[in-house]
N, C-alpha and C positions, 0 to 999 in steps of 0.2 A: 532401554533406549534413552539413556539420560545424558549422553554426551552431546555437545554441540560444537561445531556445526554438524548437522546430520548430512551424511554423504548419500546422494541420490543418483542413480544411473537410469537414464532413459534409453530404451532399446528400440530399434527398428531394423528392418532388413538392410537398407542401403546407407543409413546414417548420413542422409544428405538434406533432409528437410524437417520432418516432424520432430525427430529426436533432437536435432540441432536447435530448433525453435524452443523446445521444452527446456533444454539446458540453459539457454540464454534467459528465458523467462524466469526460471527458478532462481538463477543467480542474481537477477534483478529484483524480483519480488520477495525473495527469501531474506533479504537484508542481513546477510551474514549468519543467519540461523541454519542455512542450508548451503551445501556445496554441491553443485550439479555437474554431471558428466553425461556424455552421450556416446553411443557406440552402435554398431550394426553387426548382424550375423554374416552378411555378405556386403561389406561396405563398398560403395561406389568409387571411393577414392577421391571424390571432390564434392564439395558442398554446393547445393543448388543455388544459383545466383539470386533467385527471388528470396530464398531463406536468408542469404547474407545481407540483402537490403534491409530486411526486418531486424536482424541482429544489430546492424549498424544504427538503426533508428532507436534501439534500446540502449545505445551508448557503448557498445562493445566493438572493438576493432575486428573486422572480418578475419584478420590473420590469427585470431585466437581460436578459430574453429576449423576442424578438419574431420574428414570422414575416416573413421577408424574401426577396427575390429573389436568385438566384445572380448576377445581373447586377452587384450591388454589389461582388462579389469578382473580377469580370473587368474592372472599370473602372480607368482610370489612378488611381494613388495607393492602390489597395487593397493590403492585405498580400500579399506573395508567398507562395504556399502551397508547403509541402514535400510534403504529402500531401493527396489528395482521395479520400474514400470515399463511395460511394453506399450508402445503407442501405435503399432500397426498390427493388423491381424496375422500377417505372415510370421512375424517374430513371436507372437503369442502362441502359435501352434508349433514352434520349433523346440527342440530339446536344447535348453539353455545350459551353459556351464554351471557347475556347482559353485555358488558364491560363498566365499568365506564369511563366517559370521551369521549365516542364515537370515538375510534381510527380509523385511516385509515386502511382499510383491503384490502387484495388481495389474490388470489389463485396462488401459485407458485408450482404446482404439479411436483413431482419428482418420477420416478419409485422407488419402494421399494427395496433397496439392500438386505434387510433381507429375501426377498423371493427367492434370488438367490440360485441355487443348483449346484451341480457338484463339481469340484475340488476346492481346496483352492484358486488356481489362478483365477478361474472363479468368485468365491465369492468376492475375493479381487478386481477384476476388476469392479464388480457391485458397490461396495462401493466407489472405486476411481471415477467412473462415477458420482455417486450421489454427491460426494464431489466437483468434477469439475463443475457441473451444479450449485450447490448452491454457490460456490465461485464466479462464474461469475455473478450470480444475485446479490449477496451481494455486490460485487464490484461496480455494477451499482447503487445500493441503496446508498452506502456511498459517491458516486460521485455526487449525486443529490444536487442541491442548495436548500435544503429544506426550508430555511427561505424566499426564494424568490418565492416559488410556492403557488398559491392559491389552495384551496381544490380540485377543478375540475381538474386542471392540475396535481396535485399530484396523484389523483386517476388514471388518464390516464397513467402517468409514471409508477406507481406501477403495473398496468395491463400489460403494455408493457414489463416490467421486467419479469413478470410471464410467458410471451411467449418466452422469450429469451432462445435459445437453444432447443426449442421444435422441435421434428421431425414432418414434414408435411405429 
């Protein structure tokens, strides 16, 4: 795992909120050392407007993000992934495509803010919480000394990051 930037794919079922936020966050926090992508097993076809608001606050044009199938990243000619993270429980339990290059994988489950109901403030709070949890985990990822870790240590660190911020 010596090349940079590292290619990272964030997976969710709908690819409309959590995986989109993670893609934007890593592209922002990764400072060129990472190149993030997102996809879904059953993409909704549109990005949640609350997620797009956060993406724009990070300085990315909303038009840079779309809800897409993970099949795009398993097809010939797709970027070879170094890491694949599931950010929702549904995608973690699904049979994923075989990723070329055998990337390191981990489950980083985050409650789905798109399922939030109630007032605009309550929905915004759910998205802020997903953002906070993903930002903390991605911050830990970018701080890892990746070139110095063997595969076993790397997998343990990635699993530990996935447990960061979980309610017990």
